[in-house]
FIVEX-423578 format. One record per atom (N, C-alpha, C): residue number from 1; residue in one letter; x, y, z. Coordinates in steps of 0.2 Angstrom, whole numbers. Layout:
R  pos  code      x      y      z
R  NUM     A      X      Y      Z
...
END
This chain:
R  pos  code      x      y      z
R    1     M    182     15   -142
R    1     M    174     11   -144
R    1     M    173      8   -139
R    2     A    178      3   -139
R    2     A    177     -4   -132
R    2     A    176      0   -125
R    3     A    179      5   -124
R    3     A    178      9   -117
R    3     A    171     13   -115
R    4     R    168     15   -122
R    4     R    162     19   -124
R    4     R    156     14   -122
R    5     R    159      6   -125
R    5     R    155      2   -125
R    5     R    152     -1   -119
R    6     N    157     -1   -116
R    6     N    158     -4   -109
R    6     N    155      1   -103
R    7     N    157      7   -105
R    7     N    152     12   -101
R    7     N    144     12   -100
R    8     K    142     10   -107
R    8     K    135     10   -109
R    8     K    133      2   -103
R    9     L    136     -1   -105
R    9     L    134     -7   -102
R    9     L    133     -8    -95
R   10     I    139     -3    -92
R   10     I    139     -2    -85
R   10     I    133      1    -83
R   11     S    134      7    -86
R   11     S    127     13    -85
R   11     S    119      6    -85
R   12     L    119      4    -89
R   12     L    113      0    -91
R   12     L    112     -5    -84
R   13     I    118     -8    -83
R   13     I    118    -15    -76
R   13     I    115    -10    -70
R   14     V    119     -4    -71
R   14     V    118      2    -63
R   14     V    109      2    -64
R   15     F    108      5    -68
R   15     F    100      7    -69
R   15     F     95      1    -67
R   16     V     97     -5    -70
R   16     V     93    -11    -69
R   16     V     93    -12    -62
R   17     L    100    -10    -59
R   17     L     99    -13    -50
R   17     L     97     -9    -47
R   18     V     96     -2    -50
R   18     V     93      6    -45
R   18     V     86      3    -46
R   19     I     83      1    -51
R   19     I     75      0    -50
R   19     I     74     -6    -47
R   20     A     78    -12    -48
R   20     A     76    -17    -44
R   20     A     75    -17    -36
R   21     I     80    -13    -34
R   21     I     81    -10    -27
R   21     I     74     -8    -25
R   22     I     74     -2    -27
R   22     I     67      1    -30
R   22     I     61     -4    -29
R   23     A     60     -6    -32
R   23     A     55    -11    -32
R   23     A     56    -17    -27
R   24     I     61    -19    -24
R   24     I     62    -22    -19
R   24     I     58    -21    -12
R   25     I     61    -12    -13
R   25     I     59     -8     -5
R   25     I     51     -7     -6
R   26     G     49     -6    -11
R   26     G     41     -5    -13
R   26     G     39    -10    -12
R   27     F     41    -18    -13
R   27     F     36    -23    -12
R   27     F     37    -25     -2
R   28     V     43    -22      1
R   28     V     42    -25      7
R   28     V     39    -18     10
R   29     A     39    -12      7
R   29     A     35     -7     12
R   29     A     26    -10     10
R   30     Y     26    -13      5
R   30     Y     18    -14      4
R   30     Y     17    -19     10
R   31     F     21    -24     10
R   31     F     18    -29     16
R   31     F     20    -30     21
R   32     T     23    -26     24
R   32     T     24    -23     30
R   32     T     20    -16     33
R   33     N     14    -13     29
R   33     N     13     -8     30
R   33     N     15     -2     33
R   34     G     20      0     26
R   34     G     24      4     28
R   34     G     30      3     33
R   35     F     32      0     34
R   35     F     37     -3     37
R   35     F     36     -3     45
R   36     S     30     -4     47
R   36     S     26     -2     53
R   36     S     26    -10     58
R   37     K     26    -15     52
R   37     K     26    -23     57
R   37     K     32    -27     52
R   38     D     31    -35     54
R   38     D     35    -39     50
R   38     D     31    -41     44
R   39     L     37    -41     40
R   39     L     32    -45     32
R   39     L     29    -50     34
R   40     E     25    -50     30
R   40     E     19    -55     32
R   40     E     18    -59     24
R   41     T     19    -65     24
R   41     T     19    -69     17
R   41     T     11    -73     18
R   42     F      8    -71     21
R   42     F      1    -74     21
R   42     F     -4    -70     23
R   43     Y     -8    -68     18
R   43     Y    -16    -64     19
R   43     Y    -24    -66     17
R   44     I    -27    -64     18
R   44     I    -34    -64     16
R   44     I    -37    -61     11
R   45     E    -39    -62      7
R   45     E    -43    -55      4
R   45     E    -50    -59      4
R   46     Y    -53    -54      4
R   46     Y    -62    -54      4
R   46     Y    -65    -48      2
R   47     D    -70    -48     -3
R   47     D    -73    -43     -9
R   47     D    -68    -37    -11
R   48     G    -63    -39    -14
R   48     G    -58    -35    -16
R   48     G    -53    -32    -10
R   49     A    -53    -33     -2
R   49     A    -50    -30      2
R   49     A    -45    -35      5
R   50     K    -40    -33      5
R   50     K    -33    -36      9
R   50     K    -33    -36     16
R   51     I    -33    -41     18
R   51     I    -33    -44     28
R   51     I    -29    -47     29
R   52     S    -23    -43     31
R   52     S    -16    -46     37
R   52     S    -20    -48     43
R   53     S    -14    -49     45
R   53     S    -13    -52     54
R   53     S    -16    -47     59
R   54     D    -17    -40     56
R   54     D    -21    -35     58
R   54     D    -28    -37     62
R   55     G    -32    -43     58
R   55     G    -37    -45     57
R   55     G    -43    -41     55
R   56     L    -48    -39     56
R   56     L    -55    -37     54
R   56     L    -60    -39     60
R   57     K    -65    -31     60
R   57     K    -68    -35     65
R   57     K    -75    -30     61
R   58     G    -81    -32     63
R   58     G    -86    -29     61
R   58     G    -90    -31     52
R   59     L    -88    -36     51
R   59     L    -91    -39     44
R   59     L    -97    -41     45
R   60     Y   -102    -40     40
R   60     Y   -108    -40     41
R   60     Y   -109    -45     35
R   61     I   -112    -51     35
R   61     I   -113    -56     30
R   61     I   -119    -57     29
R   62     L   -123    -56     25
R   62     L   -130    -57     25
R   62     L   -132    -64     24
R   63     S   -138    -66     29
R   63     S   -142    -73     28
R   63     S   -142    -74     22
R   64     S   -144    -81     20
R   64     S   -144    -85     14
R   64     S   -139    -83      8
R   65     N   -134    -80     10
R   65     N   -130    -79      5
R   65     N   -124    -82      6
R   66     E   -117    -81      2
R   66     E   -111    -84      3
R   66     E   -105    -80      5
R   67     A   -102    -81      8
R   67     A    -96    -77      9
R   67     A    -88    -80      6
R   68     V    -85    -77      1
R   68     V    -80    -81     -3
R   68     V    -72    -79      1
R   69     F    -70    -81      3
R   69     F    -62    -80      7
R   69     F    -59    -82      2
R   70     N    -53    -78     -1
R   70     N    -45    -80     -4
R   70     N    -41    -81      0
R   71     I    -37    -84     -1
R   71     I    -30    -87      3
R   71     I    -25    -85     -3
R   72     K    -20    -79      1
R   72     K    -15    -76     -3
R   72     K     -9    -78      1
R   73     Y     -4    -80     -3
R   73     Y      3    -81     -3
R   73     Y      9    -79     -5
R   74     I     12    -71     -3
R   74     I     17    -70     -7
R   74     I     21    -74    -10
R   75     I     25    -78     -6
R   75     I     31    -82     -9
R   75     I     27    -88    -11
R   76     P     29    -88    -20
R   76     P     27    -93    -23
R   76     P     27   -102    -19
R   77     R     23   -106    -23
R   77     R     23   -112    -20
R   77     R     21   -114    -13
R   78     Q     20   -108     -9
R   78     Q     15   -110     -3
R   78     Q      9   -109     -4
R   79     S      7   -116      0
R   79     S     -2   -117     -1
R   79     S     -3   -120      6
R   80     G    -10   -122      5
R   80     G    -12   -124     13
R   80     G    -16   -118     18
R   81     Y    -21   -119     21
R   81     Y    -23   -117     26
R   81     Y    -27   -119     31
R   82     R    -29   -117     35
R   82     R    -35   -120     40
R   82     R    -40   -115     42
R   83     V    -45   -115     44
R   83     V    -52   -113     44
R   83     V    -55   -113     51
R   84     S    -55   -110     56
R   84     S    -60   -112     62
R   84     S    -64   -107     65
R   85     I    -70   -108     67
R   85     I    -75   -102     70
R   85     I    -77   -103     77
R   86     A    -77    -98     79
R   86     A    -78    -99     87
R   86     A    -81    -93     89
R   87     P    -85    -93     95
R   87     P    -90    -86    100
R   87     P    -85    -81     99
R   88     N    -87    -77     99
R   88     N    -84    -69    101
R   88     N    -86    -69    108
R   89     T    -77    -70    112
R   89     T    -81    -70    119
R   89     T    -81    -64    122
R   90     E    -80    -58    118
R   90     E    -83    -52    121
R   90     E    -89    -48    120
R   91     N    -94    -54    116
R   91     N   -100    -53    116
R   91     N   -105    -58    120
R   92     D   -103    -60    125
R   92     D   -107    -67    129
R   92     D   -113    -64    131
R   93     F   -116    -71    130
R   93     F   -123    -72    135
R   93     F   -124    -79    137
R   94     S   -131    -80    141
R   94     S   -131    -86    144
R   94     S   -138    -89    141
R   95     F   -137    -94    141
R   95     F   -142   -100    140
R   95     F   -142   -106    142
R   96     S   -148   -110    142
R   96     S   -147   -116    144
R   96     S   -149   -122    139
R   97     V   -146   -127    139
R   97     V   -148   -134    137
R   97     V   -151   -140    140
R   98     D   -157   -141    139
R   98     D   -159   -145    143
R   98     D   -160   -144    150
R   99     G   -160   -135    152
R   99     G   -160   -136    159
R   99     G   -153   -133    164
R  100     T   -147   -135    159
R  100     T   -139   -134    160
R  100     T   -137   -127    159
R  101     P   -137   -124    163
R  101     P   -135   -115    161
R  101     P   -127   -116    155
R  102     K   -126   -112    152
R  102     K   -123   -113    148
R  102     K   -118   -104    145
R  103     D   -114   -104    143
R  103     D   -111    -96    143
R  103     D   -110    -95    135
R  104     W   -110    -90    131
R  104     W   -108    -91    125
R  104     W   -100    -92    122
R  105     R    -97    -88    126
R  105     R    -89    -89    127
R  105     R    -85    -95    129
R  106     E    -90   -102    131
R  106     E    -86   -106    133
R  106     E    -87   -112    129
R  107     L    -91   -108    124
R  107     L    -92   -115    119
R  107     L    -87   -118    114
R  108     G    -80   -115    113
R  108     G    -75   -115    110
R  108     G    -76   -117    101
R  109     N    -74   -121     98
R  109     N    -73   -121     92
R  109     N    -81   -124     88
R  110     I    -85   -119     84
R  110     I    -89   -122     84
R  110     I    -91   -121     74
R  111     T    -85   -123     72
R  111     T    -86   -124     63
R  111     T    -90   -128     62
R  112     H    -90   -134     65
R  112     H    -96   -139     62
R  112     H   -103   -135     59
R  113     A   -105   -130     64
R  113     A   -111   -127     62
R  113     A   -113   -121     56
R  114     F   -107   -123     53
R  114     F   -107   -118     48
R  114     F   -105   -123     42
R  115     S   -109   -122     36
R  115     S   -108   -125     29
R  115     S   -102   -122     24
R  116     I    -97   -125     24
R  116     I    -89   -122     22
R  116     I    -87   -127     16
R  117     E    -87   -123     11
R  117     E    -83   -128      5
R  117     E    -77   -125      3
R  118     K    -73   -130      5
R  118     K    -65   -128      5
R  118     K    -62   -129     -3
R  119     R    -58   -125     -5
R  119     R    -54   -127    -14
R  119     R    -46   -125    -10
R  120     S    -42   -126    -14
R  120     S    -36   -126    -13
R  120     S    -34   -118    -12
R  121     D    -37   -113    -15
R  121     D    -35   -107    -12
R  121     D    -39   -102    -11
R  122     S    -44   -105    -10
R  122     S    -51   -101     -8
R  122     S    -57   -105     -3
R  123     F    -60   -103      2
R  123     F    -67   -107      4
R  123     F    -73   -102      4
R  124     T    -76   -105      4
R  124     T    -84   -102      4
R  124     T    -88   -102     10
R  125     I    -90   -100     14
R  125     I    -95   -101     20
R  125     I   -103    -99     16
R  126     F   -108   -103     17
R  126     F   -115   -103     15
R  126     F   -117   -100     21
R  127     M   -120    -94     22
R  127     M   -124    -93     30
R  127     M   -130    -96     28
R  128     P   -132    -97     34
R  128     P   -141    -98     35
R  128     P   -145    -95     34
R  129     E   -151    -98     30
R  129     E   -156    -92     30
R  129     E   -160    -90     36
R  130     S   -162    -85     35
R  130     S   -167    -81     41
R  130     S   -164    -82     47
R  131     F   -156    -81     48
R  131     F   -153    -80     55
R  131     F   -156    -78     60
R  132     S   -155    -81     67
R  132     S   -157    -80     74
R  132     S   -153    -84     77
R  133     I   -151    -80     84
R  133     I   -146    -85     88
R  133     I   -150    -90     92
R  134     E   -157    -90     90
R  134     E   -162    -96     94
R  134     E   -161   -102     88
R  135     R   -161   -101     82
R  135     R   -160   -105     75
R  135     R   -152   -109     77
R  136     F   -148   -105     77
R  136     F   -142   -106     77
R  136     F   -139   -110     84
R  137     L   -143   -109     88
R  137     L   -141   -112     95
R  137     L   -145   -121     94
R  138     T   -150   -119     91
R  138     T   -154   -126     91
R  138     T   -148   -129     84
R  139     I   -144   -127     80
R  139     I   -140   -132     76
R  139     I   -134   -134     81
R  140     L   -132   -130     85
R  140     L   -126   -132     90
R  140     L   -128   -138     94
R  141     F   -136   -138     96
R  141     F   -138   -143    101
R  141     F   -144   -147     98
R  142     P   -145   -150     92
R  142     P   -150   -153     92
R  142     P   -153   -157     96
R  143     D   -159   -159     95
R  143     D   -164   -163     98
R  143     D   -163   -161    107
R  144     N   -163   -155    108
R  144     N   -161   -153    116
R  144     N   -166   -145    115
R  145     E   -170   -146    121
R  145     E   -173   -139    123
R  145     E   -167   -135    124
R  146     V   -166   -128    120
R  146     V   -163   -123    122
R  146     V   -165   -114    123
R  147     L   -165   -114    129
R  147     L   -168   -106    130
R  147     L   -162   -102    132
R  148     I   -163    -94    129
R  148     I   -159    -90    130
R  148     I   -161    -85    136
R  149     D   -156    -85    140
R  149     D   -157    -81    146
R  149     D   -155    -74    143
R  150     S   -152    -71    143
R  150     S   -148    -64    140
R  150     S   -146    -65    133
R  151     T   -148    -60    128
R  151     T   -147    -59    122
R  151     T   -141    -55    120
R  152     P   -136    -58    115
R  152     P   -130    -55    114
R  152     P   -130    -46    111
R  153     D   -127    -44    113
R  153     D   -124    -36    109
R  153     D   -127    -37    103
R  154     I   -131    -34     98
R  154     I   -130    -33     91
R  154     I   -125    -29     88
R  155     Q   -123    -25     93
R  155     Q   -118    -20     91
R  155     Q   -112    -23     91
R  156     K   -110    -29     91
R  156     K   -104    -33     93
R  156     K   -103    -39     88
R  157     D    -98    -42     86
R  157     D    -98    -47     83
R  157     D   -100    -53     86
R  158     L   -104    -58     83
R  158     L   -105    -65     86
R  158     L    -99    -70     85
R  159     F    -95    -69     80
R  159     F    -92    -75     78
R  159     F    -85    -72     77
R  160     I    -79    -76     78
R  160     I    -73    -75     76
R  160     I    -70    -81     72
R  161     M    -68    -79     65
R  161     M    -66    -83     61
R  161     M    -59    -83     60
R  162     T    -55    -89     62
R  162     T    -48    -89     62
R  162     T    -43    -92     56
R  163     I    -42    -89     51
R  163     I    -39    -90     45
R  163     I    -31    -93     46
R  164     S    -29    -99     47
R  164     S    -21    -99     48
R  164     S    -18   -102     42
R  165     S    -11    -99     41
R  165     S     -5   -103     36
R  165     S     -6   -111     38
R  166     A     -2   -115     32
R  166     A     -4   -123     33
R  166     A      0   -125     38
R  167     D      7   -121     40
R  167     D     10   -122     45
R  167     D      9   -119     51
R  168     G      3   -113     52
R  168     G      1   -112     58
R  168     G      5   -104     60
R  169     A      9   -103     56
R  169     A     14    -97     60
R  169     A     11    -92     58
R  170     Q      7    -90     55
R  170     Q      3    -86     53
R  170     Q     -5    -86     53
R  171     S     -9    -81     56
R  171     S    -15    -80     58
R  171     S    -19    -75     56
R  172     V    -26    -75     52
R  172     V    -31    -69     52
R  172     V    -37    -69     57
R  173     D    -39    -65     61
R  173     D    -45    -67     64
R  173     D    -49    -61     60
R  174     I    -56    -64     58
R  174     I    -62    -60     56
R  174     I    -67    -60     61
R  175     G    -68    -55     64
R  175     G    -75    -54     67
R  175     G    -82    -53     63
R  176     F    -85    -57     64
R  176     F    -92    -56     59
R  176     F    -98    -59     62
R  177     R   -102    -56     60
R  177     R   -110    -56     61
R  177     R   -114    -58     56
R  178     I   -119    -61     57
R  178     I   -125    -62     51
R  178     I   -130    -59     51
R  179     S   -131    -57     46
R  179     S   -138    -51     45
R  179     S   -142    -52     42
R  180     N   -150    -52     44
R  180     N   -155    -53     40
R  180     N   -156    -49     33
R  181     G   -153    -42     34
R  181     G   -152    -37     30
R  181     G   -159    -34     32
R  182     V   -161    -27     30
R  182     V   -166    -23     29
R  182     V   -173    -28     29
R  183     T   -175    -28     32
R  183     T   -184    -31     32
R  183     T   -190    -28     28
R  184     G   -189    -22     30
R  184     G   -194    -16     28
R  184     G   -192     -9     30
R  185     V   -195     -4     27
R  185     V   -195      3     31
R  185     V   -201      6     29
R  186     T   -203     11     37
R  186     T   -208     13     37
R  186     T   -207     20     39
R  187     L   -209     24     36
R  187     L   -211     33     36
R  187     L   -215     34     41
R  188     D   -215     40     45
R  188     D   -221     45     48
R  188     D   -221     50     44
R  189     T   -225     50     39
R  189     T   -225     56     37
R  189     T   -226     62     41
R  190     E   -228     62     47
R  190     E   -231     67     51
R  190     E   -225     70     52
R  191     E   -218     67     53
R  191     E   -210     68     54
R  191     E   -207     71     50
R  192     I   -208     69     45
R  192     I   -203     71     38
R  192     I   -202     80     39
R  193     I   -197     83     39
R  193     I   -195     89     38
R  193     I   -191     91     32
R  194     L   -194     95     27
R  194     L   -191     95     21
R  194     L   -187    102     21
END
């Protein structure tokens, strides 16, 4: 009878170990994108989507809205982050400030031009009302005359937001643009085909 009890106990231990190994493999597979990259312990959640070190491009954020980004660590008791915003260097355009020529790609850190509310595990960016590049440049260069020489490509992101783990070891880049949304639709009834 004792041998039978030991066999059941050993079977139970083996079963629990197999389930634990399967769970660990599934956990690692999920956070390594099917074992295709290194294990990432830091990621961002935005609007229910997970954004890892691969980053995200083409995020539209409506003007006069707020965007909430949640900071996630898979290892308990890790916390802290840094956030910075810079011009997208791939969407360069030129302008002048009080007659001095400047390029968008050369501006560096422009985080101060955004209203950001930070919390321990998330942050919210409040988007400016009725966004335009002209208005944004006047925020960057108050009390200066700003003239735009060439306009940015509206099909490309205007900003790159970098969110880094507290130790700076991992980071996520999010390319975004601010949209005023659809302001109206006009239909030409002579061209509608049913």
